[in-house]
VOSE-115416 format. One line per 2 residues: number of its first residue (from 1); their letters; for each residue x, y, z of N, C-alpha, C. Coordinates in Angstrom, 3 decimals, decimal comma. Atoms other than C-alpha are relative to their C-alpha. Layout:
NUM) A) X/Y/Z/X/Y/Z/X/Y/Z ~ ...
This chain:
1) ML) -1,440/-0,556/-0,291/103,676/74,442/188,046/0,939/-0,433/-1,356 ~ -0,449/0,658/1,861/105,158/72,401/184,589/-0,224/0,445/-0,651
3) AF) 0,545/-0,220/0,967/102,875/73,735/182,701/1,161/2,051/-0,323 ~ -0,502/-1,525/-0,368/104,167/77,523/183,603/1,542/0,006/-0,206
5) LV) -1,168/0,176/-0,046/107,888/76,401/183,406/0,231/-0,246/-1,398 ~ -0,279/0,729/1,289/107,323/74,673/179,497/-0,773/1,674/-0,682
7) LP) 0,234/-0,851/1,293/105,320/77,539/178,126/0,954/1,572/-0,464 ~ -1,054/-1,310/0,862/108,195/80,458/177,866/0,883/-1,492/-0,954
9) LH) -0,867/1,147/1,327/110,051/77,271/175,766/-0,581/0,123/-0,907 ~ 0,761/-0,008/0,941/107,014/77,107/173,722/-0,346/1,601/-0,868
11) IQ) -0,503/-1,561/0,550/106,850/81,260/173,083/1,014/0,036/-0,613 ~ -1,902/-0,574/0,636/110,773/81,031/172,422/-0,118/-0,451/-1,509
13) QV) -0,452/0,921/1,713/109,904/78,563/169,155/-0,363/1,438/-0,975 ~ -0,224/-1,257/1,007/109,301/82,089/167,411/0,796/0,275/-0,503
15) MS) -2,022/-0,039/0,401/112,721/83,003/167,221/0,912/-1,009/-0,088 ~ -0,704/1,478/0,647/113,528/79,775/165,890/0,652/0,568/-1,552
17) PV) 0,064/0,034/1,131/115,617/79,586/162,880/-1,210/-0,253/-1,440 ~ 0,952/0,690/1,217/112,680/77,863/160,724/-1,364/1,530/-0,285
19) AL) 1,131/-0,976/0,362/110,102/81,178/161,951/0,388/1,356/-0,447 ~ -0,328/-1,081/0,821/112,436/83,424/160,818/1,603/0,313/-1,047
21) KE) -1,159/0,036/0,960/114,337/82,561/158,100/-0,470/1,133/-1,181 ~ -0,339/-1,088/1,030/115,752/84,295/155,269/-1,617/-0,015/-1,582
23) NP) 1,373/-0,068/0,503/112,022/85,484/153,647/-0,819/-0,855/0,198 ~ 1,026/1,400/-0,162/109,703/83,232/155,172/-0,978/-0,176/-0,296
25) LS) 1,072/0,563/0,509/106,540/84,075/153,803/0,019/0,119/-1,339 ~ -0,308/0,516/1,800/107,896/83,660/150,242/-0,578/1,285/-0,890
27) IK) 0,460/-0,953/0,784/106,825/87,128/149,426/0,097/0,900/0,793 ~ -0,192/-1,680/-0,791/107,812/91,179/150,400/-1,190/0,673/-0,308
29) LS) 0,950/-0,973/0,130/105,762/93,636/150,794/1,001/1,006/-0,155 ~ -0,551/-1,742/0,385/106,588/96,827/149,088/-1,358/1,319/0,134
31) GP) 0,759/-1,205/0,035/103,581/98,800/148,804/-1,745/-0,609/-0,268 ~ 1,661/0,215/-0,226/99,334/98,756/148,570/0,052/-1,475/-1,071
33) KQ) 0,602/0,913/1,257/99,664/95,866/145,655/-0,031/-0,964/0,484 ~ -0,447/1,449/-1,531/101,388/93,065/148,031/-1,040/-0,197/0,636
35) FK) 0,260/-0,570/-1,305/99,545/94,254/150,668/-0,912/-1,719/0,486 ~ 0,898/1,837/-0,419/96,739/90,929/150,903/0,546/-0,463/0,169
37) TW) -0,991/0,998/0,002/98,605/88,543/149,885/1,331/-0,340/1,302 ~ -1,172/0,072/-0,805/101,373/89,284/152,185/-1,008/-0,170/1,455
39) FI) 1,125/-0,104/-1,116/98,852/89,767/155,024/-0,442/-1,406/0,329 ~ 0,900/1,186/-0,100/97,238/86,669/154,686/1,195/-0,795/0,269
41) RL) -0,291/1,503/-0,322/100,561/84,270/154,840/0,809/0,899/1,133 ~ -0,957/-0,171/-1,318/101,897/86,576/157,887/-0,647/-0,495/0,579
43) KQ) 0,672/0,669/-1,290/98,984/85,527/159,862/0,226/-1,475/-0,002 ~ -0,109/1,215/-0,188/99,085/82,118/158,695/1,310/-0,194/0,488
45) HL) -1,363/0,705/-0,051/102,900/81,874/159,398/-0,154/0,522/1,536 ~ 0,244/0,024/-1,871/101,912/83,063/163,345/-0,231/-0,588/0,524
47) IR) 0,848/1,080/-0,430/99,524/80,809/163,740/0,673/-1,371/0,196 ~ -0,713/1,792/0,186/101,691/77,766/162,061/0,905/0,160/1,372
49) HS) -1,248/-0,014/-1,257/104,560/78,570/164,924/-0,784/0,388/1,014 ~ 0,402/-0,082/-1,488/102,666/79,681/168,071/-1,258/0,934/0,176
51) TE) 1,026/-0,182/0,011/98,881/80,369/168,639/0,354/1,558/0,902 ~ -0,387/-1,248/-0,780/100,438/83,099/171,293/0,443/1,355/-0,331
53) WS) -0,840/-0,851/1,224/102,359/84,988/168,006/-1,045/0,826/-0,015 ~ 1,048/-0,548/0,811/99,255/84,926/166,534/-1,212/1,486/0,927
55) EY) 0,813/-0,502/-0,744/97,146/86,396/169,592/0,704/1,260/0,574 ~ -0,314/-1,354/-0,261/99,651/89,050/170,387/0,032/0,773/-1,159
57) AS) 0,215/-1,320/1,325/99,675/90,458/166,717/-1,577/0,502/-0,234 ~ 1,357/-0,300/0,478/96,086/90,718/166,500/-0,641/1,027/1,376
59) TG) 0,244/-0,470/-1,313/95,565/92,065/170,242/1,155/0,983/0,548 ~ -1,642/-0,499/-0,774/99,066/93,095/171,489/0,253/-0,072/1,408
61) NI) 0,039/0,703/-0,862/98,638/91,110/174,355/-0,268/-1,576/-0,354 ~ 0,353/1,051/-0,325/98,529/87,502/175,370/-1,036/-0,410/1,372
63) SS) 0,615/-0,121/-1,318/95,555/87,697/178,080/-0,038/-1,726/0,241 ~ 0,244/1,118/0,133/94,411/84,117/176,969/0,902/-0,757/1,073
65) VI) -1,007/0,954/-0,778/97,692/82,658/178,079/0,424/0,222/1,459 ~ -0,343/-0,278/-1,169/98,218/84,447/180,777/-0,856/-0,129/1,305
67) EE) 1,188/0,411/-0,657/94,848/83,805/182,356/0,078/-1,604/0,382 ~ 0,099/1,585/0,011/95,398/79,833/181,265/0,954/-0,570/1,280
69) YK) -0,948/0,942/-0,418/98,837/79,316/182,804/0,305/1,154/1,596 ~ -0,098/-0,661/-1,743/98,378/81,993/186,127/1,530/0,211/-0,223
71) MS) -1,263/-0,768/0,268/101,395/84,058/184,695/0,330/1,230/0,795 ~ 0,263/-1,668/-0,420/102,942/86,544/186,578/0,214/1,050/-0,887
73) KQ) -0,082/-0,909/0,944/103,401/90,079/185,920/1,636/-0,023/-0,885 ~ -1,275/0,189/0,710/107,202/89,351/184,887/-0,019/-0,609/-0,809
75) AS) -0,047/1,128/1,297/106,892/86,430/182,765/-0,931/0,349/-1,102 ~ 0,799/-0,593/1,267/103,701/87,925/180,939/1,262/1,100/-0,791
77) NT) -0,782/-1,169/-0,297/105,985/91,174/180,483/0,848/-1,182/-0,884 ~ -1,187/0,654/0,756/108,909/88,839/179,011/-0,525/-0,432/-1,030
79) AI) 0,699/0,714/1,344/106,698/86,610/176,795/-0,219/1,168/-0,812 ~ 0,451/-0,778/0,416/105,399/89,706/175,487/0,858/1,071/-1,381
81) QL) -0,864/-1,057/0,251/108,327/91,636/174,880/1,324/-1,236/-1,578 ~ -0,420/0,834/1,309/109,958/88,072/172,933/-0,911/-0,262/-1,259
83) LS) 0,852/-0,412/1,566/106,484/88,415/170,338/0,150/0,784/-0,619 ~ -0,159/-1,738/0,844/107,022/91,912/169,897/1,220/0,118/-0,746
85) SA) -1,174/0,399/1,079/110,476/91,282/168,755/-0,076/-0,968/-0,819 ~ -0,477/0,741/1,045/110,199/88,460/166,723/-0,790/0,536/-0,851
87) LI) 0,439/-0,354/0,608/107,319/90,125/165,300/0,301/1,193/-0,989 ~ -0,887/-0,938/0,565/109,716/93,219/164,295/0,868/-1,098/-1,320
89) DL) -1,094/1,198/1,083/112,194/90,443/162,638/-0,743/-0,173/-0,892 ~ 0,621/0,767/1,062/109,919/88,832/160,722/-0,688/1,227/-0,989
91) IK) 1,093/-0,453/0,900/108,032/91,845/159,441/1,354/0,868/-0,878 ~ -1,165/-1,085/1,090/111,728/93,643/158,302/0,293/-1,543/-0,656
93) LS) -0,428/0,706/0,774/112,427/90,089/157,029/-0,673/0,026/-1,614 ~ 1,669/0,426/0,797/108,836/89,954/154,812/0,312/1,517/-1,198
95) TE) 0,113/-1,443/0,386/109,414/93,905/153,405/1,475/0,232/-1,164 ~ -0,746/-1,181/0,965/111,250/95,983/150,870/-0,444/1,142/-0,565
97) GE) 0,250/-1,309/0,477/111,512/98,774/148,959/-1,068/1,244/0,803 ~ 0,127/-0,528/-1,058/109,128/101,279/150,249/-0,450/-0,160/1,233
99) AN) 0,310/0,242/-1,298/107,766/99,386/152,945/0,970/-0,056/1,027 ~ -0,750/0,506/-0,711/110,731/98,315/154,113/0,912/1,231/0,371
101) NL) -0,410/-0,960/-0,755/112,034/101,853/154,502/-1,057/0,628/1,008 ~ 1,337/-0,574/-1,379/108,556/103,097/156,328/0,567/-0,887/1,089
103) VY) -0,251/1,009/-1,232/109,840/99,915/159,127/1,450/0,694/0,320 ~ -1,423/-0,668/-0,632/113,353/101,551/159,281/-0,271/1,112/0,146
105) NI) -0,061/-1,534/-0,172/112,556/105,296/159,177/-0,999/-0,381/1,773 ~ 0,730/0,170/-1,490/109,949/104,093/162,315/1,176/-0,474/0,921
107) SD) -0,836/0,767/-0,884/112,697/102,263/164,144/1,204/0,930/-0,195 ~ -1,527/-0,763/0,028/115,668/105,305/163,035/-1,142/1,655/1,024
109) TN) 0,417/-1,156/-0,550/113,012/107,829/164,863/-1,113/-0,384/1,159 ~ 0,555/0,289/-1,501/112,029/106,024/168,109/-1,431/-0,477/-0,215
111) EL) 1,807/0,066/0,079/108,191/105,780/166,968/-0,101/-1,349/-0,156 ~ -0,273/1,107/-0,081/108,877/102,075/167,429/-0,103/-0,482/1,124
113) QS) 0,207/0,829/-1,451/107,094/100,770/170,435/-0,434/-1,543/0,040 ~ 0,357/1,741/0,401/106,121/97,277/169,453/0,102/-0,314/-1,196
115) GK) 0,101/1,006/0,933/105,759/94,740/167,037/-1,468/0,250/-0,037 ~ 1,275/-0,242/0,373/102,064/95,102/167,104/0,003/1,162/-0,472
117) NL) -0,064/-1,123/0,512/102,735/98,918/166,561/0,262/0,256/-1,022 ~ -0,565/0,275/1,516/104,769/98,340/163,725/-1,206/-0,719/-0,963
119) LD) 0,900/1,414/1,317/102,295/95,553/161,956/-1,469/1,261/-0,129 ~ 1,536/-0,888/-0,010/99,295/98,292/162,832/0,055/0,996/-1,359
121) TI) 0,046/-0,850/0,665/101,007/100,946/161,426/0,479/-0,358/-1,651 ~ -0,113/0,371/1,281/101,876/99,031/157,971/-1,514/0,027/-0,534
123) IN) 1,429/-0,051/0,734/98,050/98,275/157,630/-0,744/0,817/-0,036 ~ 0,701/-1,433/0,434/96,769/101,536/157,846/0,730/0,864/-1,221
125) TY) -0,578/-0,694/1,058/99,472/102,648/155,272/-0,150/-0,875/-1,247 ~ 0,045/1,190/1,924/99,069/99,537/152,480/-1,299/-0,819/-0,352
127) QM) 1,213/0,873/0,138/95,959/98,204/153,081/-0,778/0,292/-1,334 ~ 0,805/-0,371/1,123/93,614/97,776/150,165/-0,800/1,045/0,077
129) SN) 1,139/-1,145/0,373/90,728/99,689/150,727/0,397/1,290/0,923 ~ -0,615/-1,464/-0,721/92,439/102,746/152,792/-0,106/1,516/-0,577
131) VR) 0,239/-0,689/0,686/91,453/105,713/151,395/1,297/0,514/-0,869 ~ -0,862/-0,309/1,097/94,606/106,949/149,771/0,076/-1,069/-1,136
133) YN) 0,542/0,839/1,051/94,499/103,679/147,755/-1,089/0,303/-1,404 ~ 0,783/-0,212/0,428/90,898/104,103/146,535/0,179/1,381/-1,075
135) SD) 0,014/-0,975/0,869/91,520/107,206/145,607/0,850/0,409/-1,118 ~ -0,951/0,526/0,717/94,619/106,514/143,881/-0,928/-0,825/-1,739
137) IW) 0,491/0,690/0,445/92,309/104,477/142,062/-0,689/0,638/-1,390 ~ 0,924/-1,137/0,242/89,795/107,082/140,816/0,776/1,174/-0,801
139) TP) -0,564/-1,280/0,072/92,179/110,012/140,326/0,144/0,781/-1,734 ~ -0,095/-0,048/1,174/93,314/109,320/136,824/-1,525/-0,065/-0,944
141) LL) 1,449/-0,309/0,524/89,472/109,545/135,913/0,198/0,944/-1,267 ~ 0,152/-1,335/0,953/89,518/112,976/134,105/0,931/-0,185/-0,898
143) DN) -1,007/-0,028/0,646/93,057/112,539/132,535/-0,618/-0,598/-1,150 ~ -0,307/0,756/0,436/91,841/109,535/130,792/-1,034/0,266/-0,876
145) AN) 1,125/-0,665/0,213/88,226/111,121/129,807/0,713/0,803/-1,345 ~ 0,245/-0,285/0,784/90,284/112,859/127,059/1,254/-0,390/-1,524
147) KP) -0,611/0,549/1,148/92,747/110,360/125,371/-0,502/-0,652/-0,453 ~ 0,654/1,288/1,340/92,702/107,941/122,914/-0,518/-0,729/0,114
149) LE) 1,149/1,725/-0,334/90,279/104,570/122,735/0,792/-0,729/0,885 ~ -0,692/0,921/0,032/93,202/102,539/123,074/0,069/0,367/2,041
151) DK) 0,187/-0,519/-1,484/94,089/104,345/126,547/-1,230/-0,242/0,956 ~ 1,254/0,231/-0,808/90,560/104,319/127,617/-0,483/-1,376/0,332
153) IK) 0,023/1,467/-0,380/90,223/100,677/127,414/0,987/-0,386/1,080 ~ -1,104/0,301/-1,081/93,521/99,965/129,162/-0,383/0,483/0,808
155) YA) 0,238/-1,178/-1,262/92,464/102,560/131,800/-1,489/-0,970/0,630 ~ 1,348/0,837/0,118/88,496/100,526/131,922/0,561/-1,500/0,895
157) ND) -0,579/1,475/-0,311/90,490/97,064/132,138/0,788/0,006/1,629 ~ -0,793/-0,576/-1,125/92,875/98,417/134,946/-0,884/-0,016/1,199
159) LA) 1,043/-0,612/-1,030/90,325/99,744/137,143/-1,214/-1,087/0,171 ~ 0,468/1,330/-0,338/88,287/96,687/136,618/0,409/-1,363/1,109
161) SK) -0,742/0,748/-0,606/90,946/94,584/137,915/0,096/0,338/1,344 ~ -0,161/-0,710/-1,712/91,608/96,700/141,037/-1,560/-0,024/0,827
163) IF) 0,813/-0,671/-1,263/87,940/97,473/142,214/-0,471/-1,665/0,180 ~ -0,125/1,474/-0,184/87,326/93,115/141,655/1,151/-1,316/0,242
165) EP) -1,284/0,601/-0,594/90,510/92,092/143,139/-0,608/-1,136/1,243 ~ 0,271/0,750/-1,165/90,082/89,188/145,567/0,363/0,396/1,525
167) NE) -1,065/-0,762/-1,434/90,339/90,382/149,266/-0,013/-1,862/0,397 ~ -0,281/1,938/-0,231/91,186/87,529/151,665/-1,122/-0,418/0,417
169) FD) 1,201/0,955/-0,410/87,379/86,357/152,531/0,017/-0,603/-1,185 ~ 0,432/0,571/1,364/87,022/86,087/148,879/1,196/-1,644/-0,342
171) KE) -1,090/0,839/0,872/90,375/84,250/148,317/-0,302/-1,851/1,448 ~ 0,010/1,493/-0,960/89,450/81,542/151,445/-0,895/-0,610/-0,267
173) FM) 0,849/0,407/0,433/86,046/81,125/150,375/0,358/-0,934/-1,375 ~ -0,522/0,744/0,890/87,891/79,888/146,992/0,522/-0,891/0,155
175) NN) -1,085/1,082/-0,419/90,071/77,709/148,658/-0,929/-0,524/0,512 ~ 0,785/0,703/-0,829/87,316/76,091/150,696/-1,430/-0,836/-0,897
177) CS) 1,462/0,522/1,043/84,365/75,694/148,236/0,454/-1,227/-0,765 ~ -0,142/1,201/1,088/83,939/72,657/145,967/0,330/0,649/-1,341
179) PA) -0,141/-0,550/1,477/85,058/73,005/142,113/-1,281/0,707/-0,923 ~ 1,248/-0,548/0,356/81,495/73,404/140,990/-0,274/1,352/0,543
181) IL) -0,094/-1,243/-0,731/80,906/76,257/143,000/1,122/1,234/-0,243 ~ -0,907/-0,465/0,123/84,142/77,652/142,585/0,269/1,012/-1,236
183) LK) 0,268/-0,576/1,907/83,343/77,798/138,443/-0,758/0,835/0,090 ~ 0,880/-0,555/0,321/80,380/79,432/138,942/-0,069/1,681/0,647
185) YK) -0,467/-1,002/-0,208/81,609/81,876/141,342/0,702/1,277/-0,893 ~ -0,983/-0,925/0,787/84,387/82,776/138,861/-0,569/1,076/-1,234
187) EN) 0,864/-0,326/0,688/81,863/83,349/136,514/-1,105/1,414/0,134 ~ 0,778/-0,797/-0,392/79,600/85,379/138,113/0,937/1,488/0,301
189) IN) -1,111/-1,271/0,042/82,956/87,746/139,161/0,022/0,796/-1,599 ~ -0,214/-0,345/1,318/83,506/87,854/135,213/-1,000/0,701/-0,349
191) SK) 1,138/-0,624/0,907/80,036/88,584/134,026/0,118/1,357/0,875 ~ -0,165/-1,124/-0,734/80,043/91,503/136,838/1,448/0,689/-0,382
193) KN) -0,996/-0,380/0,255/83,444/92,373/135,587/-0,120/0,636/-1,008 ~ 0,249/-0,585/1,489/82,554/93,325/132,124/-0,545/0,617/0,149
195) DF) 1,236/-0,700/-0,231/79,147/94,719/132,579/0,912/1,390/0,598 ~ -0,466/-1,566/-0,621/81,406/97,396/134,800/0,999/0,490/-1,235
197) IG) -0,415/-0,326/0,859/83,592/97,562/132,004/-0,686/0,548/-1,228 ~ 0,733/-0,459/1,234/81,014/98,285/129,054/-0,617/1,225/1,039
199) YF) 0,671/-0,859/-0,121/79,373/100,709/131,225/1,023/1,014/0,402 ~ -0,858/-1,411/-0,312/82,533/102,571/132,266/0,294/0,921/-1,638
201) LL) -0,546/-0,937/1,395/83,675/103,007/128,424/-1,515/0,429/-0,407 ~ 1,143/-0,743/0,183/80,070/103,936/127,687/-0,128/1,303/0,432
203) AL) -0,668/-1,163/-0,867/81,333/106,803/129,983/0,222/0,739/-0,514 ~ -0,962/-0,496/0,650/83,983/107,549/128,916/0,080/0,466/-1,591
205) CP) -0,007/-0,534/1,754/83,123/107,892/125,314/-1,676/0,150/-0,355 ~ 1,203/-0,758/-0,119/80,011/109,729/125,246/-0,761/-0,101/-1,346
207) DS) 0,418/-0,114/1,439/79,851/110,081/121,087/-0,267/-1,589/-0,312 ~ -0,020/1,320/0,407/79,619/106,312/121,268/-1,306/-0,339/0,578
209) QK) 0,748/0,392/-0,380/76,883/105,972/123,130/-1,881/-0,270/-0,850 ~ 1,514/0,135/0,902/74,010/106,368/120,773/0,142/-0,977/-0,828
211) HC) 0,107/1,123/0,454/75,304/104,094/118,748/-0,083/-1,633/0,618 ~ -0,032/1,470/-1,161/76,118/101,140/121,169/-1,652/-0,234/0,550
213) LS) 1,130/0,254/-0,480/72,980/101,513/122,653/-1,030/-0,526/-0,952 ~ 1,111/0,389/1,085/70,792/101,099/119,350/0,437/-1,508/0,153
215) FM) -0,105/1,210/-0,184/72,333/97,736/119,507/-0,224/-0,975/1,199 ~ 0,333/0,946/-1,472/72,200/96,618/123,273/-0,646/0,821/0,858
217) GN) 0,714/-0,564/-0,906/70,244/98,780/124,515/-1,334/-0,976/0,749 ~ 1,038/1,096/-0,540/67,296/96,110/125,440/0,774/-1,468/0,616
219) LT) -0,889/1,302/-0,279/70,198/93,452/126,504/0,048/-0,138/1,221 ~ 0,122/0,196/-0,883/70,730/92,259/129,634/1,686/-0,219/0,500
221) KM) -1,456/-0,051/-0,208/74,932/91,854/129,517/0,404/1,339/-1,008 ~ -0,790/-0,597/1,141/77,149/94,187/128,033/1,454/-0,798/-1,071
223) NH) -0,996/0,834/0,747/78,639/91,707/125,391/0,180/0,895/-0,726 ~ -0,901/-0,431/0,995/81,216/92,752/123,152/-0,043/1,839/0,091
225) VE) 0,172/-1,516/-0,115/81,025/96,789/124,260/1,165/0,231/-0,560 ~ -1,491/-1,122/0,402/84,648/97,597/123,599/0,190/-0,258/-1,803
227) QL) -0,038/0,271/1,433/84,301/96,129/119,964/-0,919/1,278/-0,385 ~ 0,843/-1,106/0,376/81,135/98,185/119,504/0,292/1,206/0,130
229) VI) -0,232/-1,051/-0,195/82,913/101,178/120,932/1,067/0,265/-0,730 ~ -1,663/-0,693/0,574/86,134/101,042/118,894/-0,943/0,303/-1,822
231) IS) 0,554/-0,072/1,188/83,702/100,583/115,664/-0,801/1,319/-0,039 ~ 1,270/-1,542/0,160/81,254/103,978/116,511/1,150/1,110/0,242
233) Y) -0,643/-1,618/-1,126/84,317/105,981/118,294/0,434/1,022/-1,684
């Protein structure tokens, strides 16, 4: 019985000034570019302050806690409402610009059913892997095909940076591996990124392909392809 009485107080910790201080994640989400870092910090913040809060954000429920403490329906509903309200406040505090407008537009149109619902909407709107973001990456391709060489090189580098941007799993791996493994990992990513830029530039500059391939056709790496393309352009 004592554990049941303590639990609501533990859950209420997510409403504390520390959990919901100004800019609690040290980053504010405004669009898809910040989403990965923002989402990682959000999950870290939730679990740091309450495992129940983290469970609610993931599932919309706190089933493990309800079962462990034999919570009544009324008590579990109260706990879920607390966690939901705290998640909404946290999201409002850690968004700005377009993302913040989205949050308040959902609130104003009465579409905001819960904190979990709001978080899911943000994930579906801003996660880097969504169709809209990937489409936006490739949309300028045809336009850049007819632009000056400097624009093509910039586009190839920008595109490579977006494609090879580390996701949350890459970042977790890099944070936990040894310095030697981290160095090899970064070298491998940079090598693949450079190869991508090289092949992509050749595709954007068909008139330069013959000249470049005469120098590099038998090589396994696209070394200095930008310089060759510039020379032969």
